[in-house]
C-alpha positions in Angstrom: 2.5 9.5 7.4 3.6 6.1 6.1 5.1 4.8 2.8 3.9 4.2 0.2 0.9 6.4 0.9 2.8 9.6 1.7 4.7 9.6 -1.6 1.7 9.0 -3.9 0.3 11.8 -5.9 -3.3 12.6 -6.8 -4.1 14.3 -10.1 -7.3 16.0 -11.0 -8.8 17.7 -14.0 -11.9 19.9 -13.9 -14.1 21.0 -16.8 -16.6 23.8 -16.2 -19.0 24.6 -19.0 -22.5 25.9 -19.4 -23.6 22.3 -20.0 -21.8 20.4 -17.2 -19.2 20.2 -14.5 -16.8 17.2 -14.9 -14.2 16.2 -12.4 -11.6 13.5 -13.0 -9.5 12.3 -10.1 -6.7 9.8 -10.5 -4.3 8.5 -7.8 -1.0 6.5 -8.1 -2.3 3.6 -6.0 -3.0 0.1 -7.3 -6.8 0.8 -7.5 -9.5 -1.6 -6.5 -11.8 -4.2 -8.1 -14.5 -2.2 -9.7 -16.7 -5.2 -10.1 -17.4 -4.9 -6.4 -18.9 -1.4 -6.6 -22.5 -1.4 -5.3 -25.2 -0.8 -7.9 -26.9 2.6 -7.8 -30.3 2.3 -6.3 -29.6 -1.0 -4.5 -31.4 -0.6 -1.1 -28.8 -2.9 0.6 -25.8 -1.0 -0.6 -25.4 1.2 2.5 -25.3 -1.8 4.7 -22.2 -3.2 3.0 -18.8 -2.8 4.6 -17.3 -0.9 1.6 -18.4 1.2 -1.3 -20.6 3.6 0.7 -18.6 6.6 -0.5 -19.3 5.7 -4.1 -23.0 5.3 -3.4 -23.0 8.8 -2.0 -21.2 10.1 -5.0 -23.7 8.4 -7.3 -26.6 10.0 -5.4 -25.4 13.5 -6.2 -23.8 13.1 -9.6 -25.5 12.4 -12.9 -22.8 10.2 -14.2 -20.0 8.3 -12.4 -17.3 6.3 -14.3 -14.4 4.3 -12.9 -11.5 3.2 -15.0 -10.7 -0.5 -15.3 -7.8 -0.3 -12.8 -10.0 1.4 -10.2 -7.7 4.3 -9.5 -9.6 6.9 -11.5 -13.1 8.3 -11.1 -14.9 10.6 -13.5 -17.9 12.5 -12.0 -20.2 14.5 -14.1 -23.0 16.8 -13.1 -25.1 18.2 -15.9 -26.9 21.6 -15.9 -30.6 21.3 -15.5 -31.3 21.8 -19.2 -28.7 19.2 -20.2 -29.6 16.4 -17.7 -29.5 12.9 -19.3 
């Protein structure tokens, strides 16, 4: 393991209710440029060199949000009756 990566911490928060499951993951890294995230449903997104993980997350989650710094992701999956 190499610095600075081995000293960074990851924090998470999970909310489980009858309406939804929400997971928030934050890391101590500098983040990334969120304007480069492929758009959900873009047929060319999987051929890009980066962002494929986010495309996969978007395919399974109902709502995906990134903070402005690009070091936090909030993923929400609604129960069938609550789907938006």
